[in-house]
C-alpha positions as a printed Julia matrix, in Angstrom:
116×3 Matrix{Float64}:
 58.41  13.42   -8.36
 56.33  16.0    -6.2
 58.98  16.17   -3.87
 61.44  17.2    -6.59
 59.31  19.65   -8.15
 59.13  21.05   -4.09
 62.18  21.67   -4.15
 63.32  22.79   -7.26
 60.65  25.33   -6.78
 61.95  26.07   -3.12
 65.27  26.55   -4.44
 64.48  29.28   -7.06
 62.6   31.01   -5.03
 65.17  30.96   -2.62
 67.98  32.22   -5.05
 65.45  35.29   -5.64
 65.02  36.18   -1.96
 68.56  36.13   -1.28
 69.47  38.28   -4.52
 67.06  40.66   -2.84
 68.15  40.73    0.6
 72.0   41.1    -0.61
 71.04  44.16   -2.93
 72.21  42.49   -6.05
 72.86  45.66   -8.52
 70.53  44.18  -11.37
 68.02  43.44   -8.97
 68.16  47.01   -7.26
 67.75  48.22  -11.22
 64.91  45.79  -11.72
 63.14  47.13   -8.37
 64.0   51.09   -9.48
 61.92  50.03  -12.57
 59.04  48.92  -10.56
 59.34  52.14   -8.65
 58.97  50.49   -5.01
 61.18  51.43   -2.11
 63.73  49.87   -1.76
 63.05  48.46    1.59
 60.14  46.82    0.08
 62.73  44.43   -1.8
 64.39  43.3     1.63
 60.82  42.7     2.86
 60.0   40.43   -0.14
 63.11  38.91   -0.38
 62.81  37.57    3.29
 59.45  36.5     2.85
 60.69  34.58   -0.27
 63.33  33.03    2.33
 60.49  32.06    4.66
 58.36  30.26    2.32
 60.85  28.08    0.48
 61.94  27.09    3.97
 57.95  26.06    4.27
 58.15  24.78    0.83
 61.22  22.51    1.74
 59.78  21.5     5.18
 56.2   20.54    3.25
 58.02  17.55    2.21
 57.37  16.54    5.91
 53.97  18.58    6.54
 52.05  19.2     3.63
 50.19  21.86    5.46
 53.37  23.9     4.84
 53.06  23.33    0.94
 49.72  24.76    1.0
 50.97  27.86    3.0
 53.94  28.32    0.53
 52.07  27.94   -2.0
 49.88  30.29   -1.37
 52.04  32.5    -0.79
 54.03  31.77   -3.93
 51.13  32.68   -5.8
 50.57  36.15   -4.27
 54.35  36.47   -4.52
 54.27  35.8    -8.43
 51.0   37.57   -9.37
 52.79  40.79   -7.83
 56.1   39.93   -9.87
 53.91  39.8   -13.12
 52.17  42.8   -12.27
 55.67  44.66  -11.58
 57.21  43.34  -14.83
 54.48  44.12  -17.5
 52.21  46.57  -15.73
 54.78  48.85  -13.53
 58.33  48.69  -15.49
 56.4   47.89  -19.03
 58.75  45.24  -19.78
 58.36  42.27  -22.34
 56.24  39.51  -22.02
 59.6   36.73  -22.08
 60.64  38.87  -18.51
 57.42  37.18  -16.7
 58.47  33.56  -17.9
 60.22  32.65  -14.98
 57.24  34.37  -12.41
 54.94  32.46  -14.68
 56.56  28.83  -14.13
 56.55  29.29  -10.96
 52.92  30.63  -10.05
 52.03  27.8   -12.33
 54.08  25.05  -10.22
 52.67  26.37   -7.25
 49.58  25.79   -8.44
 50.03  22.09   -9.0
 51.97  21.56   -5.71
 48.49  22.8    -4.59
 46.24  20.78   -5.89
 48.32  17.58   -5.59
 48.46  18.18   -1.64
 44.93  19.18   -1.55
 44.08  15.51   -3.3
 46.09  13.8    -0.45
 43.92  15.77    2.4
 40.42  14.48    1.17
């Protein structure tokens, strides 16, 4: 079950990363609403790509789940902040980021249990 959650989370974040890296028009529009410079979108997309690879590799190395999980927590807190405070969007827009945040926390806690 944990492996399934890792894969689902990694694929979801990976898709978001590719959307940013390829500058899909709807994402560019969102980014403009956040008032962030466009090159920052590519950087975040690359970080999401790296984190997703780490999360998948975490199937064999639990330390990578911890690193990727912490990275995803930081990214998702940033995403929630961007939606609510920078773009002044409705609370509904933060649901995907909130789910990813919670799954990241669950995976970190699950893996921490294995280290003790």
